[in-house]
C-alpha positions as CSV (number, residue, x, y, z in Angstrom):
1,X,-44.1,-33.5,-43.2
2,X,-41.3,-33.7,-45.7
3,X,-39.8,-30.4,-44.4
4,X,-39.8,-31.7,-40.8
5,X,-38.0,-34.9,-41.9
6,X,-35.3,-32.9,-43.6
7,X,-34.7,-30.7,-40.5
8,X,-34.6,-33.8,-38.3
9,X,-32.1,-35.5,-40.6
10,X,-29.9,-32.4,-40.5
11,X,-30.0,-32.2,-36.7
12,X,-28.9,-35.9,-36.5
13,X,-26.0,-35.2,-38.8
14,X,-24.9,-32.1,-36.8
15,X,-25.2,-34.0,-33.5
16,X,-23.2,-37.0,-35.0
17,X,-20.5,-34.6,-36.2
18,X,-20.3,-32.8,-32.9
19,X,-20.0,-36.1,-31.0
20,X,-17.3,-37.3,-33.4
21,X,-15.4,-34.0,-33.0
22,X,-15.6,-34.2,-29.2
23,X,-14.4,-37.8,-29.2
24,X,-11.6,-36.9,-31.6
25,X,-10.4,-34.1,-29.3
26,X,-10.6,-36.3,-26.3
27,X,-8.6,-39.0,-28.0
28,X,-6.0,-36.4,-29.1
29,X,-5.8,-34.9,-25.5
30,X,-5.5,-38.4,-24.0
31,X,-2.6,-39.1,-26.3
32,X,-0.9,-35.9,-25.5
33,X,-1.4,-36.3,-21.7
34,X,-0.2,-39.9,-21.6
35,X,2.7,-39.4,-23.9
36,X,6.2,-39.1,-22.4
37,X,8.1,-35.8,-22.6
38,X,11.3,-34.3,-21.4
39,X,10.8,-30.9,-19.9
40,X,11.5,-28.7,-16.9
41,X,9.4,-28.5,-13.7
42,X,9.7,-25.7,-11.1
43,X,9.9,-27.0,-7.5
44,X,9.2,-24.5,-4.7
45,X,11.1,-25.0,-1.5
46,X,9.4,-24.5,1.8
47,X,12.2,-23.9,4.3
48,X,11.6,-25.1,7.8
49,X,13.5,-25.4,11.1
50,X,15.9,-22.5,10.6
51,X,19.0,-22.2,12.7
52,X,18.6,-20.5,16.1
53,X,18.5,-16.6,16.1
54,X,18.0,-16.5,12.3
55,X,15.2,-15.8,10.0
56,X,14.5,-15.5,6.3
57,X,14.4,-12.0,4.7
58,X,11.0,-10.6,4.1
59,X,9.7,-11.9,0.7
60,X,12.5,-14.4,0.4
61,X,11.5,-17.4,-1.8
62,X,13.6,-20.2,-3.3
63,X,12.8,-22.4,-6.3
64,X,14.6,-25.3,-7.9
65,X,14.5,-26.0,-11.7
66,X,14.4,-29.8,-12.4
67,X,14.6,-31.5,-15.7
68,X,12.3,-34.5,-15.9
69,X,11.1,-37.3,-18.1
70,X,7.4,-37.8,-17.4
71,X,4.0,-38.0,-18.9
72,X,2.2,-34.9,-20.2
73,X,-0.4,-34.7,-17.5
74,X,2.4,-34.6,-14.8
75,X,3.8,-31.4,-16.3
76,X,0.3,-29.9,-16.8
77,X,-0.6,-30.5,-13.1
78,X,2.7,-29.1,-12.0
79,X,2.2,-25.9,-13.9
80,X,-1.4,-25.5,-12.8
81,X,-1.1,-26.3,-9.1
82,X,2.7,-26.0,-8.5
83,X,4.9,-28.4,-6.7
84,X,6.3,-27.7,-3.2
85,X,8.6,-29.7,-1.0
86,X,9.3,-29.1,2.7
87,X,13.0,-28.7,3.5
88,X,14.3,-29.3,7.0
89,X,17.3,-26.9,7.3
90,X,18.4,-28.3,10.6
91,X,19.3,-31.5,8.7
92,X,20.4,-30.2,5.3
93,X,22.0,-26.8,5.7
94,X,25.7,-26.4,5.2
95,X,27.8,-23.3,6.0
96,X,30.7,-22.3,3.9
97,X,32.7,-19.0,4.0
98,X,30.0,-17.4,6.2
99,X,27.3,-18.3,3.6
100,X,24.6,-21.0,4.0
101,X,24.0,-23.5,1.3
102,X,21.7,-26.4,0.5
103,X,23.0,-29.2,-1.7
104,X,20.4,-29.9,-4.4
105,X,21.2,-33.6,-4.5
106,X,20.0,-34.0,-0.9
107,X,16.5,-33.1,-2.1
108,X,16.3,-35.9,-4.7
109,X,14.2,-38.3,-2.6
110,X,11.7,-35.5,-1.6
111,X,11.4,-34.5,-5.2
112,X,10.8,-38.1,-6.4
113,X,8.1,-38.5,-3.8
114,X,6.1,-35.6,-5.4
115,X,5.8,-37.3,-8.8
116,X,4.6,-40.6,-10.1
117,X,7.0,-43.5,-10.0
118,X,7.2,-43.4,-13.8
119,X,8.9,-40.0,-13.6
120,X,12.7,-39.9,-14.0
121,X,14.9,-37.0,-12.8
122,X,17.5,-36.1,-15.5
123,X,19.3,-33.4,-13.7
124,X,19.0,-30.4,-11.4
125,X,19.8,-27.0,-12.7
126,X,21.7,-26.0,-9.5
127,X,24.0,-28.1,-7.5
128,X,24.2,-25.6,-4.6
129,X,21.3,-23.5,-3.5
130,X,22.3,-20.4,-1.4
131,X,20.0,-19.7,1.5
132,X,20.0,-16.1,2.7
133,X,19.6,-15.9,6.5
134,X,19.4,-12.8,8.6
135,X,21.0,-13.1,12.0
136,X,18.8,-11.6,14.6
137,X,19.0,-10.5,18.2
138,X,16.5,-9.0,20.6
139,X,16.4,-6.2,23.0
140,X,13.8,-4.8,25.5
141,X,12.9,-1.2,25.4
142,X,10.9,0.8,28.0
143,X,7.9,2.5,26.4
144,X,7.3,6.2,27.0
145,X,4.4,8.6,26.6
146,X,5.0,10.8,23.6
147,X,6.5,14.1,24.9
148,X,4.2,16.1,22.5
149,X,1.1,14.8,24.3
150,X,-0.4,17.6,26.3
151,X,-3.2,18.0,28.8
152,X,-5.9,20.6,28.0
153,X,-5.5,23.8,30.0
154,X,-7.1,23.7,33.5
155,X,-6.6,20.0,33.9
156,X,-4.0,17.8,35.7
157,X,-3.2,14.2,36.3
158,X,-4.5,12.8,39.5
159,X,-2.5,9.7,38.6
160,X,0.3,10.0,36.1
161,X,-0.4,7.9,33.0
162,X,1.1,4.4,32.9
163,X,1.6,2.1,30.0
164,X,0.8,-1.6,29.8
165,X,2.8,-3.4,28.8
166,X,5.6,-1.1,30.1
167,X,8.2,-2.7,27.8
168,X,8.4,-4.0,24.3
169,X,10.6,-6.8,22.9
170,X,12.2,-6.0,19.6
171,X,13.9,-8.6,17.4
172,X,15.9,-8.1,14.2
173,X,19.3,-7.5,12.6
174,X,22.0,-6.1,14.8
175,X,22.5,-2.9,12.9
176,X,18.9,-1.9,13.1
177,X,18.6,-2.9,16.8
178,X,21.6,-0.7,17.6
179,X,19.9,2.3,16.1
180,X,16.7,1.9,18.1
181,X,16.9,3.2,21.6
182,X,13.5,4.7,22.4
183,X,9.9,3.9,21.5
184,X,7.0,6.3,22.2
185,X,3.3,6.2,22.0
186,X,1.5,8.2,19.3
187,X,0.8,11.8,20.1
188,X,-2.1,11.5,22.6
189,X,-4.9,14.1,22.7
190,X,-5.8,13.8,26.4
191,X,-8.8,16.1,25.8
192,X,-10.5,13.1,24.2
193,X,-9.9,10.9,27.2
194,X,-10.8,13.2,30.1
195,X,-13.5,10.9,31.3
196,X,-11.7,7.6,30.5
197,X,-9.4,5.8,32.9
198,X,-8.3,3.3,30.3
199,X,-7.8,3.6,26.6
200,X,-5.6,2.2,23.8
201,X,-2.8,3.9,22.0
202,X,-0.7,2.9,19.0
203,X,3.1,2.9,19.2
204,X,5.3,5.0,16.8
205,X,7.3,2.2,15.2
206,X,9.9,2.5,12.5
207,X,8.6,2.1,9.0
208,X,10.1,0.0,6.2
209,X,12.0,-1.9,8.9
210,X,13.2,-5.5,9.2
211,X,12.5,-5.4,13.0
212,X,9.7,-7.4,14.6
213,X,7.8,-6.0,17.6
214,X,6.1,-7.9,20.4
215,X,3.1,-5.4,20.2
216,X,2.0,-2.5,18.2
217,X,-0.4,-0.9,20.6
218,X,-0.6,-0.4,24.4
219,X,-3.1,0.3,27.1
220,X,-2.9,3.7,28.9
221,X,-4.2,4.0,32.5
222,X,-4.7,7.5,33.9
223,X,-7.0,9.7,35.9
224,X,-7.6,13.4,35.0
225,X,-9.3,16.1,36.9
226,X,-10.0,19.8,36.5
227,X,-8.3,22.0,39.1
228,X,-9.5,25.0,41.2
229,X,-7.1,27.8,42.2
230,X,-7.2,29.5,45.6
231,X,-5.4,32.5,46.9
232,X,-4.8,33.7,50.4
233,X,-2.4,35.9,52.5
234,X,-0.6,34.2,55.3
235,X,1.7,35.3,58.1
236,X,5.3,34.1,57.9
237,X,6.4,31.8,60.8
238,X,10.0,32.0,62.2
239,X,12.0,28.9,62.8
240,X,15.3,28.5,64.7
241,X,15.8,32.2,65.3
242,X,17.8,33.0,68.5
243,X,15.6,34.2,71.4
244,X,17.9,37.1,72.1
245,X,17.3,38.7,68.7
246,X,14.7,41.0,67.3
247,X,13.6,40.5,63.7
248,X,12.2,43.0,61.2
249,X,10.5,41.3,58.2
250,X,9.7,42.8,54.8
251,X,7.1,41.8,53.9
252,X,5.5,40.2,57.0
253,X,2.8,38.4,54.9
254,X,3.1,36.6,51.6
255,X,0.6,35.4,49.0
256,X,-0.1,31.7,48.9
257,X,-1.7,30.3,45.7
258,X,-2.6,26.6,45.5
259,X,-4.5,24.3,43.3
260,X,-6.7,21.2,44.0
261,X,-8.9,19.1,41.8
262,X,-12.7,19.3,41.6
263,X,-12.9,15.7,43.0
264,X,-10.9,16.8,46.1
265,X,-12.7,20.1,46.8
266,X,-14.8,18.6,49.5
267,X,-11.7,17.7,51.5
268,X,-10.7,21.3,51.9
269,X,-11.9,22.5,55.3
270,X,-9.2,24.8,56.5
271,X,-5.8,25.1,54.9
272,X,-3.1,24.1,57.4
273,X,-0.2,24.9,55.1
274,X,2.4,27.0,56.9
275,X,4.9,29.4,55.3
276,X,8.1,30.0,57.2
277,X,11.7,31.1,57.0
278,X,14.5,29.2,58.7
279,X,17.4,31.0,60.5
280,X,19.7,28.1,59.7
281,X,19.3,28.6,56.0
282,X,20.7,32.2,56.1
283,X,23.8,33.1,54.2
284,X,26.6,35.0,56.0
285,X,26.2,38.8,55.8
286,X,23.0,38.5,53.8
287,X,19.5,39.5,54.8
288,X,17.6,37.6,52.2
289,X,15.7,34.4,53.2
290,X,13.9,31.9,51.0
291,X,10.3,31.1,52.1
292,X,9.4,27.5,52.7
293,X,6.1,25.7,53.2
294,X,5.1,22.6,55.1
295,X,1.9,20.7,56.1
296,X,0.8,20.7,52.5
297,X,-2.2,18.2,52.1
298,X,-1.5,15.5,49.5
299,X,-4.6,16.6,47.5
300,X,-3.1,20.0,46.8
301,X,-1.3,19.7,43.5
302,X,0.7,22.9,43.3
303,X,1.7,25.7,45.7
304,X,3.1,29.1,44.6
305,X,4.6,31.7,46.9
306,X,4.6,35.5,46.2
307,X,7.2,36.6,47.0
308,X,9.4,33.5,47.3
309,X,12.1,35.5,49.2
310,X,11.9,38.0,51.9
311,X,14.3,40.4,53.6
312,X,14.9,39.9,57.4
313,X,16.9,42.3,59.5
314,X,18.2,40.8,62.7
315,X,19.1,42.9,65.8
316,X,20.5,41.4,69.0
317,X,18.8,42.4,72.2
318,X,21.1,43.4,75.1
């Protein structure tokens, strides 16, 4: 029993000492926090209502160092949480020698509102605060498919790819805008989109640039099909040749090669394409004529002639 009493007595002494220590620290802290000091506080400026066609540089921040007389807890809270005031540049900005300035004294009332009434402002470290502004313009650029984008062999565009939106609005400093004239999509692998009529593509935009873009990606609309190739021999037709002439052709037939898509193969019943030479296209004292074609159905995507020129010898009939 005596041992337990000694332990209990020691615990009471330890507890009493601990409470006394905590109370002493609290009294000391209260004294420090309520005491009046003269020190500096950092005020962050949140700039608002910039002049038209201007913007702040990326990462631009402005702070104002203010010497105050205030209680300790005011400085402690300011360091922990920071102090920010909103600055309306449309009302306070001044231009001088092509530079923009903010007079620190015009911010006194806003600074005072951020602190208790017992706080007194001794002085401001800066009288003039320079505000760096970038003068910006905008331009509209027509977007284009990357010229390195290729179709896989054996395929063609039923409908050429279109971009939506077709244009992009770019804003930024004059010197960078002047250097930018074209914007392309990324290199598109159309093989991955053979069965897709719509897909997204990123744009190739300048890196490390101060320019701003209305969009960074676009929608591509297209239709792709595989083509079939046909070959046939056809007779040459004669157009505008005088009736009183006799014509010797070499060769009399030409090879006609044409392509059409798998989706249009059912439309091909009989090819009505006609190959002809025109007397009116002859050149004086020459026997060579270029071969032309007409009546080509719109679903045929390519026509090749072999040969594309023939020799025609004309003899008048008496």
